[in-house]
One Martini backbone bead per residue (centre of mass of N, CA, C, O) as a GRO file, in nm:
protein
  448
    1MET     BB    1 -12.071  10.367  -3.059
    2LYS     BB    2 -12.162  10.147  -2.866
    3GLN     BB    3 -12.000   9.919  -3.006
    4LEU     BB    4 -11.721  10.048  -2.969
    5LEU     BB    5 -11.723  10.053  -2.660
    6ILE     BB    6 -11.753   9.748  -2.621
    7LEU     BB    7 -11.494   9.672  -2.776
    8LEU     BB    8 -11.296   9.827  -2.595
    9LEU     BB    9 -11.367   9.685  -2.330
   10PHE     BB   10 -11.301   9.397  -2.429
   11SER     BB   11 -11.008   9.454  -2.505
   12SER     BB   12 -10.919   9.543  -2.223
   13PHE     BB   13 -10.984   9.276  -2.083
   14LEU     BB   14 -10.794   9.097  -2.246
   15THR     BB   15 -10.533   9.250  -2.185
   16THR     BB   16 -10.544   9.231  -1.878
   17GLY     BB   17 -10.561   8.923  -1.865
   18PHE     BB   18 -10.298   8.868  -2.020
   19THR     BB   19 -10.108   9.024  -1.831
   20THR     BB   20 -10.173   8.862  -1.577
   21GLU     BB   21 -10.083   8.589  -1.691
   22ILE     BB   22  -9.791   8.665  -1.737
   23LYS     BB   23  -9.720   8.742  -1.447
   24GLU     BB   24  -9.787   8.466  -1.325
   25GLN     BB   25  -9.582   8.304  -1.492
   26VAL     BB   26  -9.325   8.464  -1.417
   27ASN     BB   27  -9.381   8.432  -1.089
   28LYS     BB   28  -9.347   8.124  -1.042
   29LEU     BB   29  -9.046   8.163  -1.049
   30PRO     BB   30  -8.774   8.217  -0.872
   31ASN     BB   31  -8.549   8.423  -0.789
   32VAL     BB   32  -8.178   8.449  -0.773
   33ILE     BB   33  -7.952   8.541  -0.498
   34ILE     BB   34  -7.597   8.517  -0.467
   35ILE     BB   35  -7.395   8.596  -0.185
   36TYR     BB   36  -7.030   8.609  -0.189
   37ALA     BB   37  -6.804   8.614   0.032
   38ASP     BB   38  -6.454   8.703   0.127
   39ASP     BB   39  -6.309   8.604   0.412
   40MET     BB   40  -6.559   8.561   0.616
   41GLY     BB   41  -6.616   8.515   0.933
   42TRP     BB   42  -6.808   8.418   1.197
   43GLY     BB   43  -6.689   8.692   1.359
   44ASP     BB   44  -6.807   8.913   1.108
   45VAL     BB   45  -7.102   8.930   1.246
   46GLY     BB   46  -7.356   9.062   1.433
   47TYR     BB   47  -7.567   8.812   1.463
   48HIS     BB   48  -7.329   8.659   1.644
   49GLY     BB   49  -7.257   8.883   1.876
   50VAL     BB   50  -7.087   9.109   1.751
   51ASP     BB   51  -6.933   9.437   1.861
   52ASN     BB   52  -6.675   9.486   1.630
   53ILE     BB   53  -6.913   9.523   1.413
   54LEU     BB   54  -7.089   9.626   1.101
   55THR     BB   55  -7.417   9.453   0.995
   56PRO     BB   56  -7.723   9.555   0.944
   57ASN     BB   57  -7.810   9.409   0.670
   58ILE     BB   58  -7.734   9.122   0.742
   59ASP     BB   59  -7.905   9.111   0.996
   60LYS     BB   60  -8.174   9.165   0.849
   61LEU     BB   61  -8.161   8.915   0.672
   62ALA     BB   62  -8.173   8.714   0.908
   63GLN     BB   63  -8.454   8.823   1.014
   64SER     BB   64  -8.602   8.766   0.717
   65GLY     BB   65  -8.502   8.470   0.770
   66ILE     BB   66  -8.241   8.231   0.782
   67TYR     BB   67  -8.012   8.095   1.018
   68PHE     BB   68  -7.700   7.912   1.046
   69THR     BB   69  -7.513   7.766   1.302
   70GLN     BB   70  -7.416   7.514   1.085
   71GLY     BB   71  -7.244   7.653   0.850
   72TYR     BB   72  -7.093   7.534   0.548
   73VAL     BB   73  -6.807   7.456   0.359
   74SER     BB   74  -6.618   7.253   0.127
   75SER     BB   75  -6.398   7.485   0.175
   76SER     BB   76  -6.113   7.692   0.299
   77ILE     BB   77  -6.106   7.795  -0.004
   78CYS     BB   78  -6.195   7.963  -0.276
   79SER     BB   79  -6.229   7.786  -0.540
   80PRO     BB   80  -6.353   7.520  -0.420
   81SER     BB   81  -6.597   7.658  -0.289
   82ARG     BB   82  -6.721   7.749  -0.564
   83CYS     BB   83  -6.756   7.476  -0.683
   84GLY     BB   84  -6.956   7.370  -0.471
   85LEU     BB   85  -7.175   7.585  -0.492
   86LEU     BB   86  -7.231   7.568  -0.821
   87THR     BB   87  -7.282   7.228  -0.815
   88GLY     BB   88  -7.332   7.036  -0.547
   89VAL     BB   89  -7.028   6.925  -0.546
   90TYR     BB   90  -6.760   6.779  -0.470
   91GLN     BB   91  -6.461   6.896  -0.595
   92GLN     BB   92  -6.302   6.615  -0.593
   93ARG     BB   93  -6.468   6.495  -0.847
   94PHE     BB   94  -6.329   6.747  -1.059
   95SER     BB   95  -6.086   6.827  -0.865
   96SER     BB   96  -5.824   6.904  -0.637
   97GLY     BB   97  -5.903   7.124  -0.399
   98GLN     BB   98  -5.754   7.367  -0.512
   99ASN     BB   99  -5.628   7.638  -0.617
  100ASN     BB  100  -5.600   7.830  -0.869
  101ARG     BB  101  -5.350   7.907  -1.087
  102ASP     BB  102  -5.241   8.200  -1.228
  103ASN     BB  103  -5.015   8.048  -1.425
  104ASP     BB  104  -5.280   7.852  -1.499
  105PRO     BB  105  -5.553   7.881  -1.713
  106HIS     BB  106  -5.645   7.554  -1.710
  107ILE     BB  107  -5.725   7.573  -1.427
  108ALA     BB  108  -6.045   7.423  -1.332
  109LEU     BB  109  -6.364   7.392  -1.388
  110PHE     BB  110  -6.493   7.148  -1.532
  111ARG     BB  111  -6.682   7.128  -1.816
  112LYS     BB  112  -6.847   6.859  -1.738
  113GLN     BB  113  -6.939   7.035  -1.495
  114SER     BB  114  -7.217   7.136  -1.371
  115GLN     BB  115  -7.380   7.447  -1.321
  116ILE     BB  116  -7.622   7.662  -1.231
  117SER     BB  117  -7.651   7.800  -1.509
  118GLU     BB  118  -7.700   7.520  -1.657
  119ILE     BB  119  -7.922   7.392  -1.475
  120LEU     BB  120  -8.143   7.642  -1.506
  121LYS     BB  121  -8.186   7.695  -1.813
  122PRO     BB  122  -8.430   7.495  -1.885
  123ALA     BB  123  -8.620   7.695  -1.695
  124GLY     BB  124  -8.532   8.005  -1.806
  125TYR     BB  125  -8.278   8.118  -1.693
  126TYR     BB  126  -8.113   8.421  -1.625
  127SER     BB  127  -7.758   8.486  -1.605
  128GLY     BB  128  -7.529   8.628  -1.349
  129ILE     BB  129  -7.195   8.764  -1.294
  130ILE     BB  130  -7.037   8.935  -1.010
  131GLY     BB  131  -6.686   8.955  -0.995
  132LYS     BB  132  -6.558   8.665  -0.881
  133TRP     BB  133  -6.439   8.376  -1.024
  134HIS     BB  134  -6.192   8.146  -1.004
  135LEU     BB  135  -6.257   7.910  -1.268
  136GLY     BB  136  -6.092   8.021  -1.510
  137GLU     BB  137  -5.896   8.193  -1.776
  138ASP     BB  138  -5.956   8.065  -2.011
  139GLU     BB  139  -6.168   8.120  -2.269
  140THR     BB  140  -6.316   7.829  -2.229
  141LEU     BB  141  -6.367   7.901  -1.890
  142ARG     BB  142  -6.552   8.122  -1.890
  143PRO     BB  143  -6.860   8.225  -1.809
  144ASN     BB  144  -6.979   8.241  -2.113
  145LYS     BB  145  -6.893   7.917  -2.139
  146ARG     BB  146  -7.086   7.843  -1.857
  147GLY     BB  147  -7.395   7.979  -1.900
  148TRP     BB  148  -7.342   8.274  -1.874
  149ASP     BB  149  -7.488   8.571  -1.987
  150GLU     BB  150  -7.331   8.741  -1.763
  151PHE     BB  151  -7.024   8.951  -1.713
  152TYR     BB  152  -6.868   9.114  -1.420
  153GLY     BB  153  -6.508   9.123  -1.378
  154PHE     BB  154  -6.281   8.881  -1.252
  155LEU     BB  155  -6.079   8.582  -1.288
  156GLY     BB  156  -5.933   8.565  -1.029
  157GLY     BB  157  -5.848   8.575  -0.674
  158SER     BB  158  -5.751   8.883  -0.690
  159HIS     BB  159  -5.806   9.249  -0.618
  160SER     BB  160  -5.808   9.555  -0.658
  161PHE     BB  161  -6.027   9.818  -0.551
  162PHE     BB  162  -5.898  10.070  -0.749
  163LYS     BB  163  -5.735   9.893  -0.972
  164ALA     BB  164  -5.701   9.864  -1.342
  165THR     BB  165  -5.589   9.701  -1.618
  166LYS     BB  166  -5.577   9.627  -1.980
  167LYS     BB  167  -5.324   9.462  -1.888
  168TYR     BB  168  -5.111   9.225  -1.817
  169THR     BB  169  -4.920   9.200  -1.522
  170LYS     BB  170  -4.726   9.131  -1.252
  171ASN     BB  171  -4.973   9.257  -1.112
  172LEU     BB  172  -5.254   9.071  -1.039
  173ASP     BB  173  -5.430   9.296  -0.884
  174PHE     BB  174  -5.451   9.460  -1.184
  175ARG     BB  175  -5.628   9.315  -1.343
  176PRO     BB  176  -5.867   9.286  -1.550
  177ILE     BB  177  -6.183   9.404  -1.654
  178TYR     BB  178  -6.490   9.246  -1.736
  179ARG     BB  179  -6.728   9.235  -2.014
  180ASN     BB  180  -6.742   8.953  -2.054
  181ASN     BB  181  -6.492   8.940  -2.317
  182GLU     BB  182  -6.429   9.243  -2.236
  183ILE     BB  183  -6.211   9.484  -2.183
  184VAL     BB  184  -6.243   9.745  -1.937
  185ASP     BB  185  -6.294  10.016  -1.791
  186TYR     BB  186  -6.184  10.149  -1.460
  187GLU     BB  187  -6.366  10.281  -1.170
  188GLY     BB  188  -6.331  10.280  -0.824
  189TYR     BB  189  -6.497  10.070  -0.588
  190ALA     BB  190  -6.556   9.749  -0.607
  191THR     BB  191  -6.797   9.714  -0.417
  192GLU     BB  192  -6.965   9.943  -0.549
  193VAL     BB  193  -6.957   9.846  -0.841
  194PHE     BB  194  -7.090   9.566  -0.795
  195THR     BB  195  -7.352   9.676  -0.683
  196ALA     BB  196  -7.439   9.843  -0.931
  197GLU     BB  197  -7.445   9.599  -1.123
  198ALA     BB  198  -7.661   9.437  -0.975
  199ILE     BB  199  -7.889   9.644  -0.997
  200ASP     BB  200  -7.888   9.665  -1.303
  201PHE     BB  201  -7.955   9.372  -1.361
  202LEU     BB  202  -8.238   9.350  -1.213
  203LYS     BB  203  -8.369   9.576  -1.381
  204ARG     BB  204  -8.319   9.469  -1.675
  205ASN     BB  205  -8.424   9.158  -1.563
  206HIS     BB  206  -8.708   9.181  -1.532
  207PRO     BB  207  -8.949   8.947  -1.576
  208GLU     BB  208  -9.165   9.148  -1.707
  209LYS     BB  209  -8.962   9.212  -1.947
  210THR     BB  210  -8.840   8.908  -2.030
  211GLY     BB  211  -8.991   8.629  -1.917
  212ASN     BB  212  -8.760   8.574  -1.694
  213PRO     BB  213  -8.585   8.442  -1.471
  214PHE     BB  214  -8.324   8.499  -1.227
  215CYS     BB  215  -7.958   8.453  -1.183
  216LEU     BB  216  -7.754   8.595  -0.922
  217TYR     BB  217  -7.394   8.632  -0.882
  218VAL     BB  218  -7.238   8.780  -0.596
  219ALA     BB  219  -6.875   8.816  -0.596
  220TYR     BB  220  -6.717   8.936  -0.369
  221ASN     BB  221  -6.386   9.052  -0.264
  222ALA     BB  222  -6.501   9.092  -0.006
  223VAL     BB  223  -6.233   9.067   0.243
  224HIS     BB  224  -5.997   9.051   0.063
  225PHE     BB  225  -5.708   9.070  -0.047
  226PRO     BB  226  -5.661   9.380  -0.047
  227TRP     BB  227  -5.668   9.614   0.218
  228GLU     BB  228  -5.929   9.832   0.110
  229VAL     BB  229  -6.061  10.170   0.195
  230PRO     BB  230  -6.249  10.418   0.233
  231ASP     BB  231  -6.268  10.661   0.475
  232LYS     BB  232  -6.582  10.669   0.519
  233TYR     BB  233  -6.580  10.385   0.661
  234ILE     BB  234  -6.380  10.429   0.888
  235GLN     BB  235  -6.544  10.652   1.034
  236ARG     BB  236  -6.790  10.449   1.110
  237VAL     BB  237  -6.551  10.266   1.285
  238SER     BB  238  -6.393  10.441   1.513
  239PHE     BB  239  -6.458  10.265   1.776
  240ILE     BB  240  -6.231  10.093   1.677
  241LYS     BB  241  -5.912  10.045   1.802
  242ASN     BB  242  -5.816   9.842   1.612
  243GLN     BB  243  -5.671   9.900   1.316
  244ASN     BB  244  -5.717   9.633   1.162
  245ARG     BB  245  -6.016   9.595   1.234
  246ARG     BB  246  -6.110   9.865   1.117
  247LEU     BB  247  -6.041   9.807   0.824
  248PHE     BB  248  -6.214   9.554   0.797
  249ALA     BB  249  -6.485   9.686   0.885
  250GLY     BB  250  -6.497   9.880   0.646
  251MET     BB  251  -6.524   9.660   0.428
  252VAL     BB  252  -6.777   9.530   0.542
  253LEU     BB  253  -6.957   9.786   0.528
  254ALA     BB  254  -6.954   9.818   0.222
  255MET     BB  255  -7.096   9.548   0.172
  256ASP     BB  256  -7.344   9.595   0.347
  257ASP     BB  257  -7.449   9.833   0.190
  258GLY     BB  258  -7.483   9.676  -0.076
  259ILE     BB  259  -7.691   9.474   0.026
  260GLY     BB  260  -7.902   9.686   0.099
  261GLN     BB  261  -7.933   9.796  -0.193
  262ILE     BB  262  -8.034   9.534  -0.320
  263ILE     BB  263  -8.284   9.499  -0.142
  264ASN     BB  264  -8.412   9.772  -0.216
  265ALA     BB  265  -8.437   9.713  -0.519
  266LEU     BB  266  -8.634   9.481  -0.488
  267ASP     BB  267  -8.855   9.648  -0.361
  268GLU     BB  268  -8.886   9.866  -0.588
  269GLU     BB  269  -8.940   9.625  -0.815
  270GLY     BB  270  -9.122   9.393  -0.687
  271LEU     BB  271  -8.918   9.120  -0.601
  272SER     BB  272  -8.905   9.008  -0.305
  273ASP     BB  273  -9.140   8.780  -0.296
  274ASN     BB  274  -8.964   8.629  -0.562
  275THR     BB  275  -8.677   8.616  -0.392
  276ILE     BB  276  -8.384   8.457  -0.343
  277VAL     BB  277  -8.160   8.510  -0.062
  278ILE     BB  278  -7.805   8.453  -0.041
  279PHE     BB  279  -7.566   8.419   0.236
  280ILE     BB  280  -7.209   8.367   0.202
  281SER     BB  281  -6.900   8.239   0.282
  282ASP     BB  282  -6.619   8.082   0.143
  283ASN     BB  283  -6.465   8.126   0.424
  284GLY     BB  284  -6.265   8.181   0.657
  285SER     BB  285  -6.047   8.346   0.821
  286PRO     BB  286  -5.755   8.498   0.797
  287ARG     BB  287  -5.420   8.461   0.846
  288GLY     BB  288  -5.138   8.643   0.994
  289GLN     BB  289  -5.009   8.949   1.036
  290LEU     BB  290  -5.343   9.026   1.036
  291GLY     BB  291  -5.514   8.825   1.233
  292ASP     BB  292  -5.673   9.060   1.410
  293MET     BB  293  -5.895   9.154   1.190
  294SER     BB  294  -6.026   8.876   1.217
  295SER     BB  295  -6.296   8.618   1.280
  296THR     BB  296  -6.384   8.280   1.420
  297GLY     BB  297  -6.454   8.307   1.698
  298PRO     BB  298  -6.479   8.000   1.882
  299PHE     BB  299  -6.286   7.889   1.667
  300ARG     BB  300  -6.066   7.677   1.529
  301GLY     BB  301  -5.895   7.825   1.300
  302TRP     BB  302  -5.861   7.887   0.942
  303LYS     BB  303  -5.793   7.959   0.659
  304GLY     BB  304  -5.711   7.631   0.520
  305ASP     BB  305  -5.869   7.470   0.726
  306CYS     BB  306  -6.045   7.181   0.874
  307LEU     BB  307  -6.138   7.345   1.078
  308GLU     BB  308  -6.396   7.537   1.182
  309GLY     BB  309  -6.264   7.820   1.107
  310GLY     BB  310  -6.253   7.738   0.787
  311THR     BB  311  -6.584   7.623   0.745
  312ARG     BB  312  -6.741   7.807   0.940
  313ILE     BB  313  -7.016   8.024   0.847
  314PRO     BB  314  -7.200   8.248   0.715
  315TYR     BB  315  -7.566   8.163   0.684
  316ILE     BB  316  -7.826   8.271   0.454
  317ILE     BB  317  -8.195   8.265   0.404
  318LYS     BB  318  -8.426   8.430   0.184
  319TRP     BB  319  -8.782   8.302   0.162
  320PRO     BB  320  -9.062   8.393   0.067
  321GLY     BB  321  -9.321   8.157   0.157
  322GLN     BB  322  -9.106   7.927   0.290
  323ILE     BB  323  -8.949   8.104   0.507
  324GLU     BB  324  -8.936   8.198   0.818
  325ALA     BB  325  -8.901   8.471   0.978
  326GLY     BB  326  -8.657   8.457   1.230
  327SER     BB  327  -8.502   8.196   1.185
  328LYS     BB  328  -8.345   7.879   1.279
  329TYR     BB  329  -8.068   7.640   1.223
  330ASP     BB  330  -7.888   7.360   1.399
  331LYS     BB  331  -7.806   7.201   1.161
  332PRO     BB  332  -7.611   7.078   0.929
  333VAL     BB  333  -7.480   7.264   0.656
  334ILE     BB  334  -7.408   7.334   0.302
  335ASN     BB  335  -7.323   7.475   0.002
  336LEU     BB  336  -7.421   7.218  -0.164
  337ASP     BB  337  -7.743   7.278  -0.110
  338ILE     BB  338  -7.837   7.503  -0.299
  339VAL     BB  339  -7.888   7.378  -0.580
  340PRO     BB  340  -8.080   7.135  -0.503
  341THR     BB  341  -8.295   7.311  -0.370
  342ILE     BB  342  -8.375   7.478  -0.618
  343ALA     BB  343  -8.419   7.247  -0.822
  344SER     BB  344  -8.646   7.110  -0.662
  345PHE     BB  345  -8.850   7.346  -0.643
  346ILE     BB  346  -8.874   7.389  -0.972
  347GLY     BB  347  -8.882   7.090  -1.100
  348LEU     BB  348  -8.642   6.947  -1.194
  349LYS     BB  349  -8.534   6.726  -1.424
  350ASN     BB  350  -8.310   6.479  -1.396
  351MET     BB  351  -8.123   6.513  -1.128
  352GLU     BB  352  -7.945   6.250  -1.118
  353LYS     BB  353  -7.724   6.348  -1.331
  354TYR     BB  354  -7.567   6.537  -1.108
  355ASN     BB  355  -7.477   6.405  -0.842
  356PHE     BB  356  -7.547   6.515  -0.572
  357ASP     BB  357  -7.427   6.599  -0.242
  358GLY     BB  358  -7.639   6.767  -0.192
  359GLU     BB  359  -7.937   6.896  -0.037
  360ASN     BB  360  -8.270   6.928   0.026
  361ILE     BB  361  -8.345   7.160   0.291
  362LEU     BB  362  -8.641   7.260   0.305
  363PRO     BB  363  -8.791   7.030   0.465
  364TYR     BB  364  -8.622   7.076   0.723
  365ILE     BB  365  -8.686   7.373   0.777
  366LYS     BB  366  -9.018   7.320   0.767
  367GLY     BB  367  -9.076   7.035   0.921
  368GLU     BB  368  -9.127   6.776   0.712
  369ILE     BB  369  -8.900   6.654   0.883
  370ASP     BB  370  -8.767   6.504   1.118
  371SER     BB  371  -8.591   6.682   1.360
  372GLU     BB  372  -8.372   6.447   1.409
  373LYS     BB  373  -8.301   6.489   1.130
  374THR     BB  374  -8.048   6.519   0.881
  375PRO     BB  375  -7.914   6.603   0.579
  376HIS     BB  376  -7.634   6.484   0.712
  377GLU     BB  377  -7.435   6.225   0.808
  378ASN     BB  378  -7.195   6.343   0.630
  379LEU     BB  379  -6.885   6.531   0.627
  380PHE     BB  380  -6.633   6.667   0.397
  381TRP     BB  381  -6.268   6.723   0.396
  382LYS     BB  382  -6.007   6.846   0.157
  383ARG     BB  383  -5.647   6.949   0.176
  384GLY     BB  384  -5.442   6.770   0.069
  385ASN     BB  385  -5.333   6.631   0.377
  386ASP     BB  386  -5.587   6.750   0.475
  387TRP     BB  387  -5.864   6.642   0.696
  388ALA     BB  388  -6.229   6.568   0.729
  389ILE     BB  389  -6.495   6.441   0.951
  390ARG     BB  390  -6.852   6.447   0.990
  391ASN     BB  391  -7.043   6.267   1.255
  392GLY     BB  392  -7.248   6.436   1.373
  393ASP     BB  393  -7.065   6.538   1.656
  394TRP     BB  394  -6.834   6.406   1.514
  395LYS     BB  395  -6.470   6.474   1.467
  396LEU     BB  396  -6.221   6.414   1.221
  397VAL     BB  397  -5.871   6.532   1.224
  398VAL     BB  398  -5.622   6.651   0.984
  399GLU     BB  399  -5.331   6.845   1.060
  400TYR     BB  400  -5.042   6.856   0.926
  401GLN     BB  401  -4.936   6.563   0.814
  402LYS     BB  402  -4.626   6.615   0.781
  403ASP     BB  403  -4.603   6.567   1.111
  404ASN     BB  404  -4.742   6.293   1.188
  405ARG     BB  405  -5.021   6.323   1.294
  406ASP     BB  406  -5.277   6.229   1.454
  407PRO     BB  407  -5.587   6.201   1.468
  408MET     BB  408  -5.853   6.408   1.568
  409LEU     BB  409  -6.105   6.401   1.830
  410PHE     BB  410  -6.436   6.544   1.833
  411ASN     BB  411  -6.703   6.698   2.032
  412LEU     BB  412  -6.924   6.948   1.932
  413SER     BB  413  -7.141   6.959   2.163
  414ASN     BB  414  -6.882   7.043   2.388
  415ASP     BB  415  -6.645   7.131   2.142
  416ILE     BB  416  -6.624   7.381   1.922
  417GLY     BB  417  -6.301   7.445   1.963
  418GLU     BB  418  -6.120   7.194   1.943
  419ARG     BB  419  -5.946   7.105   2.234
  420ASN     BB  420  -6.050   6.795   2.292
  421ASP     BB  421  -5.884   6.511   2.249
  422LEU     BB  422  -6.052   6.174   2.200
  423ALA     BB  423  -5.886   5.941   2.064
  424GLY     BB  424  -5.783   5.787   2.323
  425GLU     BB  425  -6.079   5.738   2.449
  426PHE     BB  426  -6.207   5.683   2.129
  427PRO     BB  427  -6.085   5.467   1.910
  428GLU     BB  428  -6.340   5.347   1.766
  429LYS     BB  429  -6.452   5.611   1.660
  430ALA     BB  430  -6.207   5.689   1.492
  431LYS     BB  431  -6.215   5.435   1.315
  432GLU     BB  432  -6.497   5.471   1.198
  433LEU     BB  433  -6.442   5.746   1.055
  434LYS     BB  434  -6.205   5.647   0.881
  435ILE     BB  435  -6.368   5.447   0.713
  436ILE     BB  436  -6.564   5.653   0.591
  437TYR     BB  437  -6.349   5.829   0.461
  438ASP     BB  438  -6.216   5.612   0.281
  439LYS     BB  439  -6.469   5.555   0.117
  440TRP     BB  440  -6.488   5.835  -0.004
  441MET     BB  441  -6.210   5.841  -0.136
  442ASN     BB  442  -6.269   5.586  -0.322
  443SER     BB  443  -6.497   5.758  -0.489
  444LEU     BB  444  -6.272   5.909  -0.615
  445PRO     BB  445  -6.095   6.038  -0.843
  446ASN     BB  446  -5.771   6.038  -1.004
  447LEU     BB  447  -5.653   6.340  -0.947
  448LYS     BB  448  -5.398   6.595  -1.030
   0.00000   0.00000   0.00000
């Protein structure tokens, strides 16, 4: 009996030790959640000092991590911005830099261009995308063919928040909802449905259950057109007098609630301490008939522009153990930096084969690199005939080149609103930036 007791105790010790070892191994690599808002401008979050919007959970995320005062995206429109985010490479190197056309399912993120799901897979990451894809509708170009293990959402650029058909119709906003490659029934409000799917994903794929870290990309279609929201959210922002802004704020609040629920689920599952949470918007606020509903803050321009209003957006990273809570970073960063930063941290080998344009920004954030240095000497934007380059505080911009306007030169250190064109006063600086931009253009393939 005594020998049996000793044997049982020894067995229990081995099992406990083995379980602890497994947990330590599983917890070694961080989980990743990237939350990508749609058409949310710099002036559409509370932590930027905006008082006619409610984003308590996004604000809390900023307080628990780091927010970037000069956070950019590589494009001011949906599809190219997503290309840049998921690859870490300027989308002009493998795509046209324009939105995918809904009537051409073969226009897409090129298959030869690796994206985060494929890049992290050798490290054992299990990946999922929920929400908006917008990177190719042909069967060969869909998420499950691009390294994503799970997909729930829609393939195109916009979608009704309340309705989906099981067949394609003339109304593309009612296009089907997919679970992986299968069209499925749909009911509910898209923002809430996508939130529930995200929570289900992280619970089912808890690393202690699967033995693998996960990468989850939550691509909300909020707050993109069509502007639809249940009345319960409108009631919570009834203090906003402008009807259009109130509608928009209700949609924002639904997404903010969802983000809070995802963060709470991480806490409940014991995953918060080893999960990187990233929040970015894909581009600036849209303009149009309801242009007063969203805000680019102090910046000039809107979605679709190479001006600051089109490309400077909310940008937050929460990374326990690596990034100090409640901090901010004032140097320019871009969505291209996300993939190389994560890949560098997990020790991915042969990173040079990906030819990242983005940088590993973690050493800059942590002060391991001289604070006077910035991750990027230059940043570039191009959409059709419009383009821009930022070099330090200087920015050269061409907007609506069809009007044969000369490039405009701004110094963002004292003119963030891009109101004072200095091209006439500093022609040599304008020429210098144009030479740098032309060199970048010449490095791009001749894509049609």
